C-alpha positions in Angstrom: 0.0 0.1 0.0 3.0 2.5 0.8 4.2 1.8 -2.6 1.6 3.8 -4.2 2.5 6.8 -5.6 -0.2 9.7 -7.4 1.0 10.5 -10.6 -1.0 13.4 -11.5 0.7 17.1 -11.3 -2.4 18.8 -11.2 -3.3 18.9 -7.4 -1.6 21.8 -6.5 -2.7 24.0 -9.6 -6.5 23.1 -8.9 -6.0 23.9 -5.3 -6.3 27.5 -6.1 -9.8 27.5 -8.1 -11.7 28.7 -5.0 -15.1 29.6 -7.3 -15.2 26.2 -8.6 -14.5 24.4 -5.3 -17.0 26.7 -3.7 -19.6 25.9 -6.5 -19.4 22.0 -6.2 -19.3 21.9 -2.6 -22.4 24.3 -2.3 -24.1 21.4 -4.0 -22.8 18.5 -2.2 -22.7 19.9 1.5 -26.7 19.7 2.1 -26.1 15.9 1.6 -23.1 15.1 4.0 -24.3 13.8 7.4 -22.6 11.8 10.3 -19.4 10.2 10.0 -17.8 10.8 6.7 -15.0 9.1 4.7 -13.1 11.4 2.2 -12.0 8.6 -0.4 -8.7 9.8 -2.0 -8.3 13.1 -0.2 -5.1 14.2 -1.4 -3.4 17.0 0.2 -6.7 17.8 1.7 -7.8 20.8 -0.4 -11.3 19.7 -0.7 -12.1 19.2 3.1 -12.5 22.4 4.3 -14.9 23.3 1.3 -17.0 19.9 2.2 -17.0 20.1 5.9 -19.9 22.5 7.0 -19.2 21.1 10.7 -21.5 19.1 12.9 -20.1 15.8 11.8 -19.0 13.2 14.3 -15.8 12.4 12.5 -14.1 12.8 9.3 -11.6 10.1 8.0 -9.6 11.4 5.2 -8.1 8.3 3.2 -5.4 8.3 1.0 -2.9 5.7 -0.6 -0.3 7.8 -1.3 1.8 8.2 2.0 3.6 11.7 0.9 0.3 13.4 0.1 -1.3 11.9 3.4 1.6 13.2 5.2 1.0 16.8 4.1 -2.4 17.0 5.6 -1.4 14.8 8.4 1.1 17.6 9.7 -2.0 20.1 9.6 -2.1 21.6 13.0 -5.8 22.6 12.3 -6.7 19.1 11.9 -4.6 17.0 14.4 -4.7 16.9 18.0 -6.8 14.7 20.3 -9.5 16.9 20.3 -9.7 17.0 16.2 -12.3 15.4 14.5 -10.1 14.4 11.5 -8.1 11.5 11.0 -5.8 10.8 8.0 -5.5 7.0 7.1 -3.0 6.0 4.5 -5.0 3.3 2.6 -8.1 2.3 0.3 -11.5 1.1 0.6 -9.9 -2.4 0.6 -7.6 -2.0 3.3 -10.1 -0.4 5.8 -11.8 -3.9 6.1 -15.2 -4.0 7.5 -14.4 -2.7 10.8 -15.6 0.7 10.3 -18.9 2.4 9.3 -19.9 5.3 7.8 -23.1 7.8 7.0 -21.2 9.6 4.0 -18.6 8.5 1.6 -17.0 10.9 -0.8 -15.3 10.7 -4.1 -14.3 14.0 -5.4 -12.2 13.6 -8.7 -11.3 10.4 -7.7 -13.5 7.7 -9.3 -12.1 8.3 -12.5 -8.4 7.3 -11.3 -9.7 3.7 -10.0 -9.5 1.2 -12.8 -12.2 -1.2 -11.3 -14.8 1.5 -10.4 -18.0 -0.7 -9.8 -15.8 -3.0 -7.3 -14.7 0.3 -5.5 -18.5 1.3 -5.0 -19.6 -2.1 -3.8 -16.6 -1.9 -1.3 -18.0 1.5 -0.5 -21.2 0.4 -0.1 -20.4 -2.1 2.3 -19.3 0.4 4.6 -22.3 2.7 4.7 -24.9 2.6 7.3 -28.5 2.4 6.6 -29.7 5.7 4.8 -26.0 6.4 4.1 -24.9 8.1 0.8 -21.9 7.8 -1.6 -21.2 10.9 -3.4 -19.3 11.3 -6.5 -17.8 14.2 -8.6 -16.2 13.4 -11.6 -15.2 14.7 -15.1 -18.0 14.3 -17.6 -18.2 12.9 -21.2 -16.1 10.1 -22.5 -16.1 11.8 -26.0 -14.1 14.7 -24.0 -11.3 12.5 -22.9 -8.1 14.5 -23.8 -4.3 14.6 -23.2 -5.1 16.3 -20.1 -7.2 13.1 -18.7 -4.3 10.9 -19.9 -1.5 13.1 -18.2 -3.4 12.9 -14.6 -4.2 9.2 -14.6 -7.8 9.1 -15.4 -9.0 5.6 -16.7 -12.4 7.4 -18.2 -14.8 10.4 -17.9 -18.1 9.4 -17.1 -22.0 10.2 -18.6 -25.3 9.6 -16.9 -25.6 5.8 -18.2 -22.1 4.9 -17.1 -22.4 6.0 -13.6 -26.3 4.5 -13.5 -24.3 1.3 -14.8 -22.0 1.1 -11.6 -24.9 1.7 -9.1 -23.7 -0.3 -6.2 -26.1 -3.1 -4.8 -28.6 -2.0 -2.3 -28.3 1.6 -2.8 -30.9 3.9 -4.7 -29.6 6.4 -7.2 -30.7 9.6 -5.9 -28.8 12.1 -8.3 -27.5 12.6 -11.5 -26.4 15.8 -12.4 -24.2 18.0 -14.7 -21.9 21.2 -13.4 -20.3 23.8 -15.2 -22.0 24.0 -18.5 -19.8 27.0 -19.7 -16.9 25.1 -18.9 -17.8 22.5 -21.1 -17.1 25.0 -24.2 -13.3 25.4 -22.7 -13.0 21.7 -22.3 -14.2 21.3 -26.1 -11.8 23.9 -27.3 -9.0 22.1 -25.5 -9.8 18.8 -27.0 -10.2 19.8 -30.5 -7.7 23.0 -30.6 -5.3 23.2 -28.0 -4.7 19.9 -26.7 -2.8 20.3 -24.0 -1.8 18.1 -21.1 -2.2 20.5 -18.6 -3.5 24.0 -18.3 -1.6 27.0 -17.3 -2.3 29.0 -14.3 -3.6 32.1 -16.0 -6.0 29.6 -17.9 -7.5 28.2 -14.4 -7.7 31.9 -13.1 -9.8 33.0 -16.2 -11.9 29.9 -16.1 -12.4 30.1 -12.2 -13.1 34.0 -12.1 -15.0 34.4 -15.3 -16.5 31.4 -16.4 -17.8 29.5 -13.2 -20.0 32.3 -12.4 -21.6 32.1 -15.7 -22.1 28.4 -15.2 -23.7 29.0 -11.6 -26.5 30.9 -13.8 -26.3 28.6 -16.8 -26.3 25.7 -15.3 -30.1 26.3 -13.3 -31.3 27.4 -16.8 -30.3 24.3 -18.3 -31.6 22.5 -15.3 -28.2 20.8 -14.9 -28.5 18.8 -18.1 -25.1 19.4 -19.6 -21.7 20.4 -17.9 -18.2 19.0 -18.1 -18.5 17.6 -14.3 -21.2 15.1 -13.4 -22.6 14.5 -9.8 -23.7 10.7 -8.7 -25.7 10.4 -5.3 -26.5 7.1 -4.0 -28.4 6.1 -0.8 -28.5 2.9 1.1 -32.3 1.9 0.7 
């Protein structure tokens, strides 16, 4: 387990996209309850956007020991009084000794080769009424050099997420986010073909495009976007 090393170089770049993180986390926070497992927590950049408080404990699971060590040393999230716990490992290595009310995958499931098996393992750790929440890149036809560079196995559409629904869970939500950003992703795929965006490109997207998507997504009833949300609940 400790031999795993994350190959994607984008974590530090995307840690600065505050408008985007504020947008998707606002959609997800009302669904997060009880004891929480954040799978593939990386450097911990998403936790503060997701955690609105009131949760009993928050386990940040990360298979890369180097990444996990970065947030394990965060003084805000360590100490005997902290609700946070950093665990190096995967769903499989957790075993069946822990149970959670919410299990979260933020831009993680696309990095896992056997995604169906992963969600089945997560479902086995859910309490009754608990949720699995997934945010992932959308549309297989948008798979680009960027996706390959950061270790994505796939991008998802609605039928793909329906197809890996875990046993005993009901699909509660399937919707797209960032419809305006979809145009930028198409431009990168067909014109720029960049393996990584520049910081200036990310700033333009985060500062100017995301506010447009906040409005446009509602107008389109979340029927289009470059990211997709999937939520399952234990029946």
